[in-house]
ROSE-4610 file (N, C-alpha, C; in Angstrom, 1 decimal, always signed):
// ROSE-4610
residu = [M/M/M/N/N/N/A/A/A/N/N/N/V/V/V/L/L/L/K/K/K/L/L/L/L/L/L/G/G/G/D/D/D/L/L/L/A/A/A/T/T/T/G/G/G/Q/Q/Q/A/A/A/A/A/A/G/G/G/A/A/A/G/G/G/G/G/G/G/G/G/A/A/A/A/A/A/G/G/G/I/I/I/L/L/L/N/N/N/M/M/M/L/L/L/L/L/L/P/P/P/F/F/F/I/I/I/L/L/L/I/I/I/F/F/F/G/G/G/I/I/I/F/F/F/Y/Y/Y/F/F/F/L/L/L/V/V/V/I/I/I/L/L/L/P/P/P/Q/Q/Q/K/K/K/K/K/K/Q/Q/Q/Q/Q/Q/K/K/K/K/K/K/H/H/H/V/V/V/E/E/E/M/M/M/L/L/L/N/N/N/Q/Q/Q/L/L/L/Q/Q/Q/K/K/K/G/G/G/D/D/D/L/L/L/V/V/V/V/V/V/M/M/M/N/N/N/C/C/C/G/G/G/I/I/I/K/K/K/G/G/G/R/R/R/I/I/I/S/S/S/E/E/E/I/I/I/R/R/R/N/N/N/N/N/N/D/D/D/I/I/I/K/K/K/L/L/L/E/E/E/I/I/I/S/S/S/P/P/P/K/K/K/V/V/V/I/I/I/I/I/I/T/T/T/I/I/I/Q/Q/Q/K/K/K/G/G/G/V/V/V/I/I/I/S/S/S/G/G/G/R/R/R/I/I/I/T/T/T/A/A/A/T/T/T/K/K/K/E/E/E/E/E/E/E/E/E/K/K/K/E/E/E/N/N/N]
num = [1/1/1/2/2/2/3/3/3/4/4/4/5/5/5/6/6/6/7/7/7/8/8/8/9/9/9/10/10/10/11/11/11/12/12/12/13/13/13/14/14/14/15/15/15/16/16/16/17/17/17/18/18/18/19/19/19/20/20/20/21/21/21/22/22/22/23/23/23/24/24/24/25/25/25/26/26/26/27/27/27/28/28/28/29/29/29/30/30/30/31/31/31/32/32/32/33/33/33/34/34/34/35/35/35/36/36/36/37/37/37/38/38/38/39/39/39/40/40/40/41/41/41/42/42/42/43/43/43/44/44/44/45/45/45/46/46/46/47/47/47/48/48/48/49/49/49/50/50/50/51/51/51/52/52/52/53/53/53/54/54/54/55/55/55/56/56/56/57/57/57/58/58/58/59/59/59/60/60/60/61/61/61/62/62/62/63/63/63/64/64/64/65/65/65/66/66/66/67/67/67/68/68/68/69/69/69/70/70/70/71/71/71/72/72/72/73/73/73/74/74/74/75/75/75/76/76/76/77/77/77/78/78/78/79/79/79/80/80/80/81/81/81/82/82/82/83/83/83/84/84/84/85/85/85/86/86/86/87/87/87/88/88/88/89/89/89/90/90/90/91/91/91/92/92/92/93/93/93/94/94/94/95/95/95/96/96/96/97/97/97/98/98/98/99/99/99/100/100/100/101/101/101/102/102/102/103/103/103/104/104/104/105/105/105/106/106/106/107/107/107/108/108/108/109/109/109/110/110/110/111/111/111/112/112/112/113/113/113/114/114/114/115/115/115/116/116/116/117/117/117/118/118/118]
x = [-45.4/-43.8/-44.2/-45.1/-45.4/-45.3/-46.1/-46.0/-44.8/-43.9/-42.6/-41.9/-41.9/-41.3/-41.8/-42.9/-43.4/-42.9/-43.0/-42.6/-40.9/-40.2/-38.6/-38.7/-39.3/-39.2/-39.5/-40.7/-41.1/-40.4/-39.7/-38.7/-37.5/-37.0/-35.9/-36.2/-37.3/-37.9/-37.6/-38.3/-38.3/-36.9/-36.0/-34.6/-34.6/-35.8/-35.7/-35.3/-34.5/-34.2/-33.1/-33.4/-32.4/-31.2/-30.2/-28.4/-28.2/-29.4/-28.9/-28.4/-27.2/-26.4/-27.1/-27.3/-28.0/-27.2/-27.2/-26.7/-25.8/-24.5/-23.7/-23.7/-23.4/-23.1/-24.3/-25.6/-26.9/-26.6/-26.4/-26.5/-25.1/-24.3/-23.4/-23.4/-24.5/-24.7/-25.8/-26.5/-27.4/-27.0/-25.8/-25.5/-24.5/-23.7/-23.0/-23.2/-24.1/-24.6/-24.5/-25.3/-25.2/-24.1/-22.9/-21.8/-20.9/-20.8/-20.5/-21.2/-22.5/-23.1/-22.4/-22.0/-21.7/-20.5/-19.5/-18.2/-18.0/-18.8/-18.6/-19.1/-20.5/-20.8/-19.9/-19.2/-17.9/-16.7/-16.4/-15.0/-15.9/-16.9/-17.2/-17.8/-18.6/-19.3/-18.5/-18.5/-18.3/-16.3/-15.6/-14.2/-13.9/-14.4/-14.1/-14.7/-15.7/-16.4/-15.6/-14.7/-14.1/-12.8/-12.3/-11.1/-11.2/-12.7/-13.2/-13.2/-13.8/-14.1/-12.7/-11.7/-10.6/-9.8/-9.9/-9.5/-10.1/-11.2/-12.3/-11.9/-11.5/-11.1/-9.3/-8.9/-7.5/-7.4/-8.1/-8.4/-9.0/-10.0/-10.5/-9.5/-8.3/-7.5/-6.6/-6.2/-5.3/-5.6/-6.5/-7.3/-6.5/-6.4/-5.5/-6.3/-5.9/-6.4/-5.8/-7.1/-6.5/-7.2/-7.5/-7.8/-9.1/-9.1/-10.5/-11.3/-12.5/-13.2/-14.5/-15.1/-16.4/-17.3/-18.6/-19.5/-19.9/-21.1/-21.9/-22.9/-23.2/-24.5/-24.0/-22.5/-22.2/-21.5/-21.7/-21.2/-19.5/-18.9/-17.6/-17.1/-15.8/-15.5/-14.1/-13.6/-12.2/-12.3/-11.4/-11.3/-10.5/-11.2/-10.7/-10.2/-11.0/-10.6/-11.0/-10.1/-10.4/-10.5/-11.5/-11.5/-12.0/-12.2/-12.3/-13.0/-14.4/-15.0/-16.2/-15.7/-16.3/-15.3/-15.7/-14.8/-15.6/-14.6/-15.3/-14.8/-15.8/-15.8/-16.1/-15.6/-15.6/-16.0/-17.4/-18.3/-17.9/-17.9/-17.6/-17.3/-16.7/-15.8/-16.8/-16.4/-17.1/-18.2/-18.4/-19.6/-18.6/-19.0/-18.3/-19.8/-19.5/-20.4/-19.4/-20.0/-19.8/-20.3/-19.6/-20.0/-19.1/-19.7/-19.2/-18.1/-17.2/-16.3/-16.6/-17.7/-18.4/-19.0/-19.3/-20.1/-19.0/-18.1/-16.8/-16.6/-16.7/-16.9/-15.4/-14.8/-13.6/-12.7/-11.5/-10.7/-10.2/-10.5/-10.4/-9.0/-8.6/-7.5/-7.7/-7.3/-7.5/-7.2/-8.3/-7.8/-7.3/-6.9/-6.1/-7.0/-8.3/-9.3/-9.7/-9.9/-9.7/-8.7/-7.3/-6.5/-6.1/-6.7/-6.5/-7.4/-8.7/-9.9/-9.2/-8.3/-7.8/-6.6]
y = [+23.6/+23.6/+23.3/+23.5/+23.4/+22.0/+21.3/+19.7/+19.2/+19.8/+19.0/+19.2/+20.2/+20.9/+20.1/+19.7/+19.0/+17.2/+17.0/+15.6/+15.6/+16.1/+16.5/+16.2/+17.1/+17.1/+15.6/+15.2/+13.9/+12.8/+13.0/+11.8/+12.1/+13.3/+13.6/+12.9/+13.5/+12.8/+11.5/+10.7/+9.3/+8.7/+9.6/+8.8/+8.3/+8.7/+8.0/+9.2/+9.9/+11.0/+10.5/+10.9/+10.3/+10.9/+10.0/+10.5/+10.0/+9.8/+9.0/+7.9/+7.4/+6.2/+5.3/+4.3/+3.1/+2.1/+1.2/-0.1/+0.4/+0.2/+0.2/+1.7/+2.6/+3.8/+4.4/+4.3/+5.0/+4.4/+3.0/+2.7/+3.2/+3.6/+4.5/+5.8/+6.5/+7.8/+7.9/+7.2/+6.8/+6.5/+5.8/+5.3/+6.4/+7.2/+7.9/+9.0/+9.6/+10.5/+9.8/+8.8/+7.6/+7.1/+6.9/+6.7/+7.9/+9.2/+10.5/+10.8/+10.7/+10.8/+10.0/+8.6/+7.6/+7.9/+8.6/+8.8/+10.0/+11.0/+12.2/+12.0/+11.0/+10.7/+9.9/+9.0/+8.4/+9.2/+9.9/+10.9/+11.9/+12.5/+13.5/+12.7/+11.5/+11.1/+10.0/+8.9/+7.7/+7.5/+8.0/+7.8/+8.7/+9.9/+10.7/+9.7/+9.2/+8.6/+7.5/+6.8/+5.7/+6.0/+7.0/+7.8/+8.0/+8.8/+8.8/+8.0/+6.8/+5.6/+4.9/+5.1/+4.2/+5.2/+6.4/+6.9/+6.6/+6.8/+6.2/+4.9/+3.9/+2.4/+2.7/+3.7/+3.5/+4.0/+5.0/+5.8/+4.9/+4.4/+3.2/+2.1/+1.7/+0.8/+1.3/+2.8/+3.4/+3.8/+3.7/+3.7/+3.1/+3.8/+3.2/+3.4/+2.7/+3.4/+4.5/+5.3/+6.7/+7.7/+7.2/+8.4/+8.7/+10.2/+10.9/+10.7/+10.2/+9.9/+10.7/+10.8/+11.1/+10.5/+10.1/+9.1/+9.8/+9.1/+9.9/+10.4/+10.1/+10.9/+12.3/+12.2/+13.4/+13.1/+12.3/+11.6/+11.6/+12.2/+12.2/+11.5/+10.7/+9.7/+9.3/+8.7/+8.2/+7.0/+6.2/+4.6/+3.9/+3.1/+2.4/+0.8/+0.5/-0.7/-1.2/-1.9/-2.2/-3.7/-4.2/-5.7/-5.4/-6.7/-7.0/-6.0/-5.8/-5.1/-3.7/-4.5/-3.5/-2.4/-1.6/-0.5/-0.1/+0.0/+0.4/+2.1/+2.8/+4.3/+4.8/+5.7/+6.0/+7.8/+7.9/+8.9/+10.3/+9.8/+10.5/+9.5/+10.0/+9.3/+8.1/+7.1/+5.7/+5.6/+6.1/+5.7/+5.1/+3.8/+3.1/+2.7/+2.7/+2.3/+1.6/+0.2/-0.2/-0.1/+0.3/+0.7/-0.3/-0.3/-1.1/+0.1/-0.2/+0.5/+1.5/+1.2/+1.6/+2.9/+3.1/+4.2/+5.2/+5.4/+6.4/+7.3/+8.7/+9.4/+10.1/+9.8/+10.7/+10.5/+11.0/+10.9/+12.7/+13.1/+14.5/+14.7/+15.8/+16.3/+16.5/+16.5/+17.2/+18.3/+19.1/+20.7/+20.7/+22.0/+21.9/+21.5/+21.9/+21.9/+20.4/+19.5/+18.2/+17.6/+18.1/+17.4/+17.9/+18.8/+18.9/+18.1/+17.8/+17.0/+15.6/+15.2/+13.7/+13.7]
z = [-46.5/-45.6/-44.2/-43.4/-42.1/-42.0/-43.1/-42.7/-42.7/-43.7/-43.7/-42.7/-42.0/-40.6/-39.6/-39.6/-38.5/-38.6/-39.8/-40.2/-39.7/-40.1/-39.8/-38.1/-37.5/-36.2/-35.5/-35.9/-35.5/-35.9/-37.1/-37.2/-36.4/-36.3/-35.3/-33.8/-33.7/-32.1/-31.8/-33.0/-33.1/-33.5/-33.8/-34.2/-35.6/-36.5/-37.9/-39.1/-38.3/-39.5/-40.4/-41.8/-42.5/-42.1/-42.7/-42.2/-40.8/-40.0/-38.4/-38.5/-37.7/-37.8/-37.1/-37.6/-36.8/-36.3/-35.7/-35.1/-34.1/-34.0/-32.7/-32.7/-33.7/-33.5/-33.0/-33.1/-32.5/-30.9/-30.7/-29.2/-28.5/-28.9/-28.5/-28.1/-29.3/-29.0/-27.9/-28.0/-26.7/-25.1/-25.0/-23.7/-23.3/-24.3/-23.9/-22.7/-22.7/-21.4/-20.3/-20.3/-19.2/-18.5/-19.4/-19.2/-18.5/-18.9/-18.5/-17.1/-17.1/-15.7/-14.7/-14.8/-14.0/-13.7/-14.8/-14.4/-13.6/-13.6/-12.9/-11.9/-11.5/-10.0/-9.4/-10.1/-9.5/-8.9/-9.6/-9.0/-8.0/-8.1/-7.1/-6.0/-6.1/-4.8/-4.2/-5.2/-4.6/-4.2/-4.8/-4.7/-3.1/-3.0/-2.0/-0.6/-0.6/+0.5/+0.7/-0.2/+0.0/+0.6/+0.5/+0.8/+2.5/+2.9/+4.0/+5.0/+4.4/+5.2/+5.5/+4.8/+4.7/+6.2/+6.0/+7.1/+8.4/+8.5/+9.5/+10.3/+9.3/+9.9/+10.5/+9.9/+10.3/+11.5/+12.0/+13.0/+14.2/+13.9/+14.7/+15.0/+14.1/+14.7/+15.6/+15.5/+16.1/+17.4/+17.8/+19.1/+20.4/+21.6/+22.4/+23.9/+24.8/+26.5/+26.5/+27.3/+27.6/+26.8/+25.0/+24.7/+24.4/+24.4/+24.4/+22.9/+23.1/+22.0/+22.1/+20.8/+20.8/+19.7/+20.2/+19.3/+18.4/+17.6/+16.8/+17.4/+18.5/+19.2/+19.9/+19.9/+20.6/+22.1/+22.6/+24.0/+23.6/+24.8/+24.7/+26.1/+26.0/+26.8/+26.8/+27.8/+27.6/+27.7/+26.7/+26.7/+27.8/+28.4/+29.4/+29.3/+28.2/+27.6/+26.4/+25.7/+24.2/+24.1/+23.6/+23.3/+21.8/+21.3/+19.6/+19.0/+19.3/+18.9/+19.5/+21.1/+21.8/+22.8/+23.2/+24.0/+25.3/+26.3/+27.5/+27.7/+27.5/+27.5/+29.0/+29.6/+31.2/+30.7/+30.8/+30.4/+31.6/+32.7/+33.8/+35.0/+36.1/+36.9/+37.3/+37.4/+38.1/+37.1/+35.8/+35.2/+33.7/+33.6/+32.4/+31.6/+30.1/+29.5/+28.3/+27.8/+26.5/+25.6/+24.5/+23.2/+22.2/+20.9/+19.8/+18.8/+18.4/+17.9/+16.9/+16.0/+14.6/+15.2/+16.5/+16.9/+17.3/+17.1/+17.5/+16.2/+16.3/+15.3/+15.0/+16.0/+16.2/+17.4/+17.3/+18.6/+18.6/+19.9/+20.4/+21.3/+21.1/+22.1/+23.3/+24.3/+25.7/+25.6/+26.2/+26.7/+28.1/+28.3/+29.7/+30.6/+30.6/+31.6/+31.9/+30.8/+31.1/+31.5/+31.4/+31.8/+33.1/+33.7/+34.8/+35.8/+35.1/+35.8/+36.1/+35.3/+35.1/+35.8]
């Protein structure tokens, strides 16, 4: 009896059990878990990231002279000039740096203290 049980387990492991579907049904059963994993991955990771990237591009296109922005590295500044892909950013009085639009992570609202300084 033990030999029969071991043979059955071996046949199940290799997919040779009697009554197991072959051909297209066997391939579909094999690929179904991968298709489900990809679908879950798409809806939980890829789709939200596309939405976030779209919002970021819209924000970059709406930037105007005088806006307060923060860069990816944490430097804050006020936009003094906008060109095609470059932005001149005033990070302190009379200190202007040129950066690319892509490094801006967000627009910030001016606090009352910052408004008094400018």
